[in-house]
C-alpha positions as CSV (number, residue, x, y, z in Angstrom):
1,X,0.0,0.0,0.0
2,X,1.4,3.6,-0.7
3,X,2.7,5.6,2.1
4,X,0.4,8.3,3.1
5,X,1.8,11.9,3.7
6,X,0.5,15.4,3.8
7,X,2.7,18.0,2.1
8,X,3.1,21.5,2.9
9,X,0.9,24.0,0.9
10,X,2.5,25.8,-2.2
11,X,2.9,29.7,-2.2
12,X,0.0,29.5,-4.7
13,X,-2.2,28.1,-1.8
14,X,-1.3,30.9,0.4
15,X,-2.4,33.3,-2.1
16,X,-5.7,31.8,-2.3
17,X,-6.9,30.6,1.2
18,X,-10.1,28.9,0.1
19,X,-8.3,26.7,-2.3
20,X,-5.8,25.8,0.5
21,X,-8.8,24.7,2.6
22,X,-10.1,22.5,0.0
23,X,-6.8,20.8,-0.7
24,X,-6.4,20.1,3.1
25,X,-9.7,18.6,3.2
26,X,-9.0,16.3,0.2
27,X,-5.7,15.2,1.5
28,X,-7.1,14.7,5.1
29,X,-10.1,12.5,3.6
30,X,-7.3,10.5,1.8
31,X,-5.4,9.9,5.0
32,X,-8.5,9.0,7.0
33,X,-9.4,6.5,4.3
34,X,-6.1,5.0,4.1
35,X,-5.9,4.5,7.9
36,X,-9.4,2.8,7.8
37,X,-8.2,0.4,5.1
38,X,-5.3,-0.5,7.4
39,X,-7.6,-1.1,10.4
40,X,-10.4,-2.8,8.8
41,X,-8.4,-5.0,6.3
42,X,-7.4,-7.4,9.2
43,X,-10.9,-7.7,10.3
44,X,-12.0,-8.7,6.7
45,X,-9.3,-11.6,6.2
46,X,-11.0,-14.0,8.8
47,X,-14.4,-13.3,7.3
48,X,-13.2,-13.8,3.8
49,X,-11.4,-17.1,4.9
50,X,-14.6,-18.2,6.6
51,X,-16.7,-17.7,3.5
52,X,-14.1,-19.5,1.4
53,X,-14.3,-22.4,4.0
54,X,-18.1,-22.5,3.7
55,X,-18.1,-22.5,-0.1
56,X,-15.5,-25.4,0.0
57,X,-17.9,-27.3,2.4
58,X,-20.8,-26.9,0.0
59,X,-18.4,-28.1,-2.8
60,X,-17.5,-31.2,-1.0
61,X,-21.0,-31.9,-0.1
62,X,-22.1,-31.9,-3.6
63,X,-20.8,-35.4,-4.6
64,X,-22.4,-36.9,-1.6
65,X,-25.7,-35.3,-2.6
66,X,-25.5,-36.5,-6.0
67,X,-24.8,-40.2,-5.0
68,X,-27.9,-39.8,-3.0
69,X,-30.0,-39.1,-5.9
70,X,-30.3,-35.2,-5.5
71,X,-30.0,-33.3,-8.7
72,X,-28.0,-30.1,-9.3
73,X,-31.0,-27.7,-9.7
74,X,-32.5,-29.0,-6.3
75,X,-29.0,-28.5,-4.7
76,X,-28.5,-25.2,-6.0
77,X,-31.8,-24.0,-5.4
78,X,-31.7,-25.2,-1.7
79,X,-28.4,-23.1,-1.1
80,X,-29.3,-20.2,-3.0
81,X,-28.5,-17.1,-1.0
82,X,-28.0,-19.1,2.1
83,X,-25.2,-18.3,4.5
84,X,-24.4,-19.7,8.0
85,X,-26.5,-18.7,11.0
86,X,-23.9,-18.0,13.7
87,X,-26.6,-17.3,16.3
88,X,-27.7,-20.8,16.6
89,X,-27.0,-22.9,19.8
90,X,-24.5,-25.7,19.8
91,X,-21.9,-24.1,17.5
92,X,-18.2,-24.0,18.0
93,X,-17.2,-20.4,17.2
94,X,-13.8,-19.0,17.9
95,X,-13.5,-17.0,21.2
96,X,-17.1,-17.9,22.0
97,X,-18.2,-20.5,24.5
98,X,-20.7,-23.1,23.1
99,X,-24.4,-21.9,23.4
100,X,-26.0,-24.9,25.1
101,X,-29.6,-26.5,24.7
102,X,-32.0,-25.6,27.3
103,X,-32.1,-29.5,28.4
104,X,-28.4,-28.7,29.6
105,X,-28.4,-24.9,30.7
106,X,-31.6,-24.9,33.0
107,X,-31.7,-26.2,36.5
108,X,-34.2,-29.1,36.8
109,X,-36.6,-26.9,38.6
110,X,-36.5,-24.5,35.7
111,X,-36.8,-27.1,33.1
112,X,-39.4,-29.1,35.0
113,X,-41.6,-26.1,35.5
114,X,-44.6,-27.2,37.5
115,X,-46.9,-24.6,36.1
116,X,-46.1,-25.5,32.7
117,X,-46.4,-29.0,33.2
118,X,-49.8,-28.5,34.8
119,X,-51.1,-26.5,32.0
120,X,-49.9,-29.2,29.3
121,X,-51.4,-32.0,31.4
122,X,-54.8,-30.3,31.3
123,X,-54.7,-29.8,27.6
124,X,-53.4,-33.5,27.1
125,X,-56.4,-34.8,29.3
126,X,-58.6,-33.1,26.6
127,X,-56.8,-34.4,23.6
128,X,-57.0,-37.9,25.0
129,X,-60.7,-37.7,24.4
130,X,-60.3,-35.7,21.3
131,X,-58.0,-37.9,19.4
132,X,-59.1,-41.3,21.1
133,X,-59.6,-43.2,17.8
134,X,-56.2,-42.4,16.5
135,X,-54.8,-43.1,19.9
136,X,-56.5,-46.5,20.3
137,X,-55.3,-47.5,16.6
138,X,-51.7,-46.6,17.6
139,X,-51.9,-48.7,20.6
140,X,-53.0,-51.5,18.8
141,X,-50.6,-51.2,15.7
142,X,-47.5,-49.9,17.3
143,X,-47.8,-50.9,21.1
144,X,-47.0,-47.6,22.7
145,X,-49.4,-46.2,25.4
146,X,-51.4,-43.1,24.3
147,X,-50.4,-40.8,27.3
148,X,-46.6,-41.0,26.5
149,X,-47.4,-40.4,22.7
150,X,-49.2,-37.3,23.7
151,X,-46.6,-36.3,26.0
152,X,-43.9,-36.4,23.1
153,X,-46.1,-34.0,21.2
154,X,-46.7,-31.7,24.3
155,X,-42.9,-31.6,25.1
156,X,-42.0,-31.1,21.4
157,X,-44.4,-28.4,20.3
158,X,-46.7,-27.9,23.0
159,X,-49.3,-29.8,21.0
160,X,-48.7,-28.0,17.9
161,X,-49.0,-24.5,19.4
162,X,-45.0,-23.8,19.3
163,X,-43.7,-23.8,15.8
164,X,-40.0,-22.8,14.9
165,X,-39.4,-21.2,11.6
166,X,-35.7,-21.8,10.7
167,X,-35.1,-22.7,6.9
168,X,-34.1,-26.3,7.8
169,X,-31.4,-26.3,5.1
170,X,-29.7,-23.4,6.5
171,X,-29.9,-24.8,10.2
172,X,-28.7,-28.1,9.2
173,X,-25.8,-26.5,6.9
174,X,-24.7,-24.4,9.8
175,X,-24.7,-27.3,12.2
176,X,-22.7,-29.5,9.8
177,X,-20.1,-26.7,8.9
178,X,-19.8,-25.0,12.5
179,X,-21.4,-27.3,15.0
180,X,-20.2,-29.6,17.8
181,X,-21.7,-32.7,15.9
182,X,-20.7,-32.2,12.4
183,X,-21.1,-35.7,11.1
184,X,-24.5,-36.3,12.3
185,X,-25.7,-32.9,10.9
186,X,-24.0,-33.5,7.7
187,X,-26.2,-36.8,7.1
188,X,-29.3,-34.9,8.1
189,X,-28.7,-32.3,5.7
190,X,-28.4,-34.7,3.0
191,X,-31.7,-36.4,3.9
192,X,-33.2,-32.8,3.9
193,X,-31.9,-32.3,0.4
194,X,-33.5,-35.7,-0.5
195,X,-36.9,-34.3,0.9
196,X,-36.7,-31.5,-1.4
197,X,-35.9,-33.6,-4.4
198,X,-38.5,-36.1,-3.6
199,X,-41.0,-33.4,-3.4
200,X,-41.8,-34.1,0.4
201,X,-41.3,-30.3,1.2
202,X,-40.4,-27.2,-0.8
203,X,-37.9,-24.5,0.0
204,X,-40.8,-22.4,1.0
205,X,-42.5,-24.8,3.6
206,X,-39.3,-26.8,4.8
207,X,-39.2,-24.9,8.3
208,X,-38.2,-26.5,11.5
209,X,-36.0,-26.0,14.7
210,X,-32.6,-24.6,15.1
211,X,-31.5,-28.5,15.0
212,X,-33.5,-29.2,11.8
213,X,-36.5,-31.1,13.4
214,X,-39.7,-30.6,11.8
215,X,-43.4,-31.5,12.3
216,X,-45.8,-31.8,15.2
217,X,-43.5,-34.3,16.9
218,X,-40.2,-32.9,15.9
219,X,-38.6,-35.4,13.2
220,X,-35.2,-35.3,12.0
221,X,-34.9,-35.6,7.9
222,X,-33.5,-39.2,8.5
223,X,-36.1,-40.3,10.8
224,X,-38.8,-39.1,8.4
225,X,-37.2,-41.9,6.1
226,X,-37.0,-44.6,8.5
227,X,-39.9,-44.2,11.0
228,X,-42.7,-41.9,9.7
229,X,-45.9,-43.7,9.8
230,X,-49.1,-43.2,7.6
231,X,-51.9,-43.9,10.1
232,X,-54.7,-42.7,8.1
233,X,-53.7,-44.7,4.9
234,X,-53.7,-41.9,2.3
235,X,-50.5,-42.9,1.1
236,X,-48.6,-40.0,2.6
237,X,-46.6,-39.6,5.7
238,X,-47.7,-36.2,7.0
239,X,-46.1,-35.4,10.2
240,X,-46.7,-31.7,9.5
241,X,-50.8,-31.4,9.5
242,X,-52.0,-35.0,10.1
243,X,-52.3,-35.5,13.9
244,X,-52.9,-39.0,13.3
245,X,-49.7,-39.5,11.0
246,X,-47.5,-37.3,13.5
247,X,-48.4,-39.3,16.6
248,X,-48.0,-42.5,15.1
249,X,-44.7,-41.6,13.7
250,X,-43.4,-40.6,17.2
251,X,-44.9,-44.0,18.6
252,X,-43.0,-45.8,15.8
253,X,-39.8,-44.0,16.6
254,X,-40.2,-45.0,20.3
255,X,-40.9,-48.8,19.2
256,X,-37.8,-48.5,16.9
257,X,-35.7,-47.6,19.9
258,X,-36.9,-50.5,21.9
259,X,-40.0,-49.4,23.7
260,X,-41.4,-52.1,26.2
261,X,-45.1,-52.1,25.4
262,X,-47.4,-51.9,28.4
263,X,-44.5,-50.8,30.8
264,X,-44.2,-47.5,32.5
265,X,-40.8,-45.4,32.3
266,X,-40.5,-45.3,36.1
267,X,-41.6,-44.2,39.5
268,X,-40.8,-41.6,42.1
269,X,-39.4,-43.1,45.1
270,X,-38.5,-42.4,48.7
271,X,-34.9,-43.9,49.6
272,X,-33.4,-45.1,52.8
273,X,-30.0,-43.6,53.8
274,X,-28.3,-46.8,52.5
275,X,-29.2,-45.9,49.0
276,X,-27.0,-43.1,48.0
277,X,-26.9,-40.9,44.9
278,X,-23.3,-42.5,43.9
279,X,-25.5,-45.4,42.8
280,X,-27.2,-43.5,40.2
281,X,-27.2,-44.7,36.4
282,X,-27.8,-47.9,34.3
283,X,-24.8,-49.4,35.3
284,X,-26.4,-50.2,38.6
285,X,-29.6,-51.6,37.5
286,X,-31.0,-54.5,39.2
287,X,-34.7,-56.1,39.4
288,X,-37.1,-53.4,40.9
289,X,-37.9,-56.0,43.7
290,X,-34.3,-55.9,44.7
291,X,-34.7,-52.0,45.2
292,X,-37.6,-52.8,47.3
293,X,-35.8,-55.1,49.5
294,X,-33.1,-52.3,50.1
295,X,-35.9,-50.2,51.3
296,X,-37.0,-48.0,48.4
297,X,-40.8,-47.2,48.3
298,X,-43.0,-45.6,46.0
299,X,-44.3,-42.1,47.0
300,X,-47.9,-43.0,46.1
301,X,-49.1,-46.6,46.5
302,X,-47.3,-49.9,45.6
303,X,-45.4,-50.8,42.8
304,X,-47.3,-52.8,40.0
305,X,-47.0,-56.4,40.6
306,X,-46.0,-57.0,37.0
307,X,-43.1,-54.6,37.1
308,X,-41.1,-56.1,40.1
309,X,-39.2,-58.3,37.8
310,X,-38.1,-55.4,35.6
311,X,-34.6,-53.9,35.7
312,X,-34.4,-50.6,37.1
313,X,-31.8,-48.1,37.9
314,X,-31.5,-45.1,40.2
315,X,-32.2,-41.6,38.7
316,X,-31.5,-38.4,40.6
317,X,-31.4,-35.6,38.1
318,X,-30.7,-32.9,40.9
319,X,-28.4,-34.8,43.1
320,X,-29.8,-34.9,46.6
321,X,-31.5,-31.4,45.9
322,X,-34.9,-33.0,44.2
323,X,-37.0,-36.1,43.8
324,X,-35.3,-39.6,43.3
325,X,-36.7,-42.2,40.9
326,X,-36.5,-45.7,39.8
327,X,-36.4,-45.7,36.2
328,X,-37.1,-48.6,33.8
329,X,-36.1,-49.3,30.3
330,X,-38.6,-46.9,28.7
331,X,-37.0,-44.0,30.4
332,X,-34.0,-44.7,28.0
333,X,-36.1,-45.2,24.9
334,X,-37.5,-41.7,25.6
335,X,-34.3,-40.2,26.2
336,X,-33.1,-41.6,22.9
337,X,-35.6,-39.4,21.4
338,X,-33.8,-36.4,22.8
339,X,-30.6,-37.3,24.8
340,X,-31.5,-35.4,27.9
341,X,-32.4,-36.9,31.5
342,X,-34.6,-33.8,32.0
343,X,-36.4,-34.3,28.7
344,X,-37.1,-38.0,29.3
345,X,-38.3,-37.1,32.7
346,X,-40.6,-34.3,31.4
347,X,-42.1,-36.6,28.9
348,X,-42.6,-39.5,31.5
349,X,-44.1,-37.2,34.1
350,X,-46.4,-35.5,31.7
351,X,-47.5,-38.7,30.4
352,X,-48.4,-40.0,33.8
353,X,-50.2,-36.7,34.5
354,X,-52.3,-37.0,31.3
355,X,-53.1,-40.6,32.4
356,X,-54.5,-38.9,35.8
357,X,-51.2,-39.3,37.8
358,X,-49.8,-36.6,39.9
359,X,-47.0,-33.9,40.1
360,X,-43.9,-34.7,41.7
361,X,-44.2,-35.3,45.3
362,X,-40.5,-34.0,46.5
363,X,-39.9,-30.4,45.4
364,X,-37.0,-29.4,43.5
365,X,-34.5,-27.0,45.2
366,X,-33.4,-23.9,43.6
367,X,-29.8,-24.8,42.9
368,X,-27.3,-23.1,40.5
369,X,-26.6,-24.6,37.1
370,X,-22.8,-24.5,36.6
371,X,-21.6,-23.5,33.1
372,X,-20.8,-26.0,30.7
373,X,-16.9,-25.0,30.9
374,X,-17.0,-25.7,34.9
375,X,-18.8,-29.0,34.2
376,X,-15.8,-29.8,31.7
377,X,-13.5,-29.0,34.2
378,X,-14.9,-31.4,36.6
379,X,-15.0,-34.1,34.2
380,X,-11.5,-33.5,33.2
381,X,-10.3,-33.5,36.7
382,X,-12.1,-36.7,37.7
383,X,-10.9,-38.4,34.5
384,X,-7.3,-37.6,35.5
385,X,-7.8,-39.3,38.9
386,X,-9.0,-42.2,37.1
387,X,-12.7,-42.1,37.4
388,X,-14.5,-43.6,34.3
389,X,-15.8,-40.3,33.1
390,X,-17.9,-41.6,29.9
391,X,-17.5,-38.4,27.9
392,X,-16.2,-34.7,28.5
393,X,-19.0,-32.8,27.2
394,X,-19.7,-30.2,29.8
395,X,-23.1,-31.9,30.7
396,X,-23.9,-33.3,34.1
397,X,-25.6,-36.4,33.2
398,X,-25.9,-39.5,35.4
399,X,-22.4,-40.5,34.8
400,X,-20.8,-37.3,35.8
401,X,-23.3,-36.8,38.7
402,X,-22.5,-40.4,40.1
403,X,-18.7,-39.7,39.9
404,X,-19.0,-36.4,41.6
405,X,-20.7,-38.3,44.3
406,X,-17.9,-40.8,44.5
407,X,-15.1,-38.1,44.5
408,X,-17.1,-36.3,47.4
409,X,-17.4,-39.3,49.3
410,X,-13.7,-40.3,48.9
411,X,-12.5,-36.9,49.8
412,X,-15.0,-36.8,53.0
413,X,-16.9,-33.9,51.6
414,X,-20.7,-33.4,51.7
415,X,-22.1,-36.0,49.3
416,X,-24.7,-34.4,46.9
417,X,-23.9,-35.6,43.5
418,X,-24.2,-32.1,42.0
419,X,-21.7,-30.1,40.0
420,X,-20.8,-27.0,42.2
421,X,-18.1,-24.2,42.4
422,X,-16.8,-26.1,45.5
423,X,-16.3,-29.1,43.5
424,X,-14.6,-27.3,41.0
425,X,-12.4,-25.5,43.6
426,X,-11.6,-28.6,45.4
427,X,-10.3,-30.4,42.3
428,X,-8.1,-27.5,41.4
429,X,-6.4,-27.8,44.6
430,X,-6.1,-31.4,44.6
431,X,-2.4,-32.0,43.9
432,X,-3.0,-35.1,41.8
433,X,-5.1,-33.3,39.3
434,X,-2.7,-30.4,39.3
435,X,0.1,-32.8,38.7
436,X,-1.8,-34.6,35.9
437,X,-2.5,-31.1,34.3
438,X,1.2,-30.2,34.3
439,X,2.3,-33.5,33.0
440,X,1.5,-32.7,29.2
441,X,3.1,-29.2,29.4
442,X,6.2,-30.6,31.0
443,X,6.4,-33.4,28.2
444,X,5.8,-30.8,25.5
445,X,8.6,-28.5,27.1
446,X,11.2,-31.5,27.0
447,X,10.4,-32.5,23.4
448,X,11.1,-28.8,22.5
C-alpha cells in the first residue's frame, strides 16, 4: 500500500486561502480513508476465509448429495443465498463459549416447571378424548401407550402451538459446518435435500427447529425416511398437518428404539440412607424388587406387581436436591428421542399426569446450574484421577453426577452428586489433578 503523507501548501495556496482549505480537506479525507483500510483489512481477512471455507464445504457436499440421488438444480436452489446462521445454539465459534441447549443449561426446577407441566397436562387430558380413535389405533398397531405419545407431542411443540421457523437447510448446513456434531448434521442435511428432491417439502415450507427437526412431533430428516408412519392410510406420511400420522410416527420411533409395550418409564421413590446418589445410572440396574428389598418405596401406593421383575436403575437429576426415581427401560427409550435426562423425565411425568397421575411429590431445590466450562473442568479433573468419565462434554448427566458423588465421598466432602463451584475449587486444589494437568505441558517442553 502507498505511504500516505501530507505535504506543505505551495505559495499559490497561500495566495488563495479557500483553495488551500479545499486541498487540506481532500488530503485529510485521503489519509482517513487509508487509515481505515489499514484498520479494517485485518478484520475482513478472517471473514473472507470463513466464507471460502463455507464454499469449500458446499463443494465437498455436492458429490455426496449426487450419490443420494439429488439433482444439481435441487442442490443449487436449496442453497441459493444461504449463509451460515452463527446465532444458533451448539456451534463451535472462535473465542465464544458453546451456547447450550435448554435441556443442559436450565436447572431441573426451571426445565420441569410445575406450572407449565400442569397446563400441558390439562390440555393433554382433553386431547386424550379428542384423538381417542387415533390413539387406540396407535396402541393396537404400534404398542405404545397413548399418554406417552401425547406427552412427546406436548414436550416437542406444546401440542402444535409452538412452531419454529428456521429454514431447515440453513440450520442443518450451519450445524454441519460449524456445530459440535458435524457428522450427524451432515447426514441430516443430505436427507433434508432428499426431501426437497422427492417433493416431500419445498424450499418455502421446509421450516423447523434450529437443529432441523420438523413437524408436530419434531422429526429429523433421516427419521422421516426410517420411521414416519401413515396412520390414516392416504399414502402420505404427513407429520406436519396430520395429527394421526404425526402421533403414530412418534410412537413408531419409540418402538424402533426399543419401547417395552405396556410398561411405565419409572416411579418416584423415597430412599433409605443406605441408597446413596453415587449409585445413580444404568450401570447399577437391578430388578425393581431388589430395590424394594433395600428399602425403596413408591411415593404413592405400591409398585405394580408386573413391574417387580423389570430391571430398574436409580435416577436423581438434581443429585440430592430433588426427587429420586427408579427408572425402567422406557426411560432410556424416551431419552433416545432427545438425549437428556430432563427431557425424558418431562415426557414421562407429563404422560403420567395425562393418564391421571400427580405432580412430583418431592420439590426441586433452587440450585445453581454450573456453566458447561465448569462441568468440563470437573469431568477432566475426575478423569485425570482415574474415574471412568464417559464423555467430557460439559453436561451433568447420570455418569457425571454419580462420579462427583464418588469423589465427594472419597474426599470426605458433603455428598450431594451435583456439580458446584465448591467441587471445581476442590479439584483445582487437589495435588494429583494439578500434577496430571502439568504433565502434558512438561512433556511438551522436554520435546522442544
